[in-house]
C-alpha positions as YAML, in Angstrom:
chain: A
units: angstrom
residues:
- id: 1
  name: MET
  ca: [40.97, -58.84, -51.48]
- id: 2
  name: THR
  ca: [39.75, -62.39, -51.99]
- id: 3
  name: THR
  ca: [39.06, -65.34, -49.69]
- id: 4
  name: CYS
  ca: [40.34, -68.86, -50.40]
- id: 5
  name: LYS
  ca: [37.40, -71.26, -50.63]
- id: 6
  name: GLN
  ca: [39.37, -74.10, -49.05]
- id: 7
  name: CYS
  ca: [41.38, -72.66, -46.14]
- id: 8
  name: LYS
  ca: [39.26, -69.48, -45.73]
- id: 9
  name: ARG
  ca: [42.34, -67.22, -45.60]
- id: 10
  name: GLU
  ca: [41.81, -63.65, -46.79]
- id: 11
  name: LEU
  ca: [44.42, -62.77, -49.42]
- id: 12
  name: ASP
  ca: [45.55, -59.57, -51.09]
- id: 13
  name: ALA
  ca: [46.28, -59.72, -54.82]
- id: 14
  name: GLU
  ca: [50.04, -59.55, -54.20]
- id: 15
  name: ASP
  ca: [49.84, -62.63, -51.90]
- id: 16
  name: LEU
  ca: [48.37, -64.89, -54.60]
- id: 17
  name: VAL
  ca: [50.62, -67.21, -56.62]
- id: 18
  name: ARG
  ca: [50.32, -66.90, -60.41]
- id: 19
  name: HIS
  ca: [51.45, -69.24, -63.20]
- id: 20
  name: GLU
  ca: [51.20, -68.69, -66.94]
- id: 21
  name: LEU
  ca: [49.77, -71.56, -68.98]
- id: 22
  name: GLU
  ca: [49.59, -70.80, -72.71]
- id: 23
  name: ARG
  ca: [47.14, -67.87, -72.99]
- id: 24
  name: SER
  ca: [45.87, -68.17, -69.40]
- id: 25
  name: VAL
  ca: [47.02, -67.02, -65.99]
- id: 26
  name: VAL
  ca: [46.22, -69.48, -63.19]
- id: 27
  name: VAL
  ca: [45.96, -68.02, -59.67]
- id: 28
  name: HIS
  ca: [46.04, -70.08, -56.48]
- id: 29
  name: CYS
  ca: [46.37, -69.78, -52.71]
- id: 30
  name: PRO
  ca: [50.00, -69.78, -51.45]
- id: 31
  name: ASP
  ca: [49.07, -71.82, -48.35]
- id: 32
  name: CYS
  ca: [46.86, -74.67, -49.51]
- id: 33
  name: GLY
  ca: [47.28, -74.45, -53.31]
- id: 34
  name: CYS
  ca: [43.53, -74.16, -53.96]
- id: 35
  name: LEU
  ca: [42.64, -72.68, -57.36]
- id: 36
  name: VAL
  ca: [41.34, -69.12, -56.92]
- id: 37
  name: GLY
  ca: [40.88, -68.28, -60.60]
- id: 38
  name: ARG
  ca: [41.92, -68.71, -64.22]
- id: 39
  name: TYR
  ca: [42.07, -65.69, -66.49]
- id: 40
  name: ASN
  ca: [42.72, -65.10, -70.19]
- id: 41
  name: ARG
  ca: [45.80, -63.03, -70.92]
- id: 42
  name: HIS
  ca: [45.32, -60.03, -73.18]
- id: 43
  name: GLY
  ca: [47.99, -57.79, -74.67]
- id: 44
  name: ASP
  ca: [51.58, -57.96, -73.51]
- id: 45
  name: ASN
  ca: [52.81, -60.78, -71.35]
- id: 46
  name: PRO
  ca: [52.08, -59.92, -67.69]
- id: 47
  name: LYS
  ca: [54.79, -59.98, -65.04]
- id: 48
  name: THR
  ca: [53.79, -62.97, -62.90]
- id: 49
  name: ASP
  ca: [54.92, -64.24, -59.57]
- id: 50
  name: LEU
  ca: [56.51, -67.65, -59.98]
- id: 51
  name: ARG
  ca: [56.71, -68.47, -56.26]
- id: 52
  name: ARG
  ca: [55.68, -71.99, -55.34]
...
């Protein structure tokens, strides 16, 4: 579980919105759109949630 730094909402991993950008996965809050993290992809392409 993580907390959004902007809206202070507590979020489970499945609630976060993910987008693939080249070799990175960008994760942000579904409510306010605040960036929660950016991670390097390793191995096979991950199944990401493309909700907006």
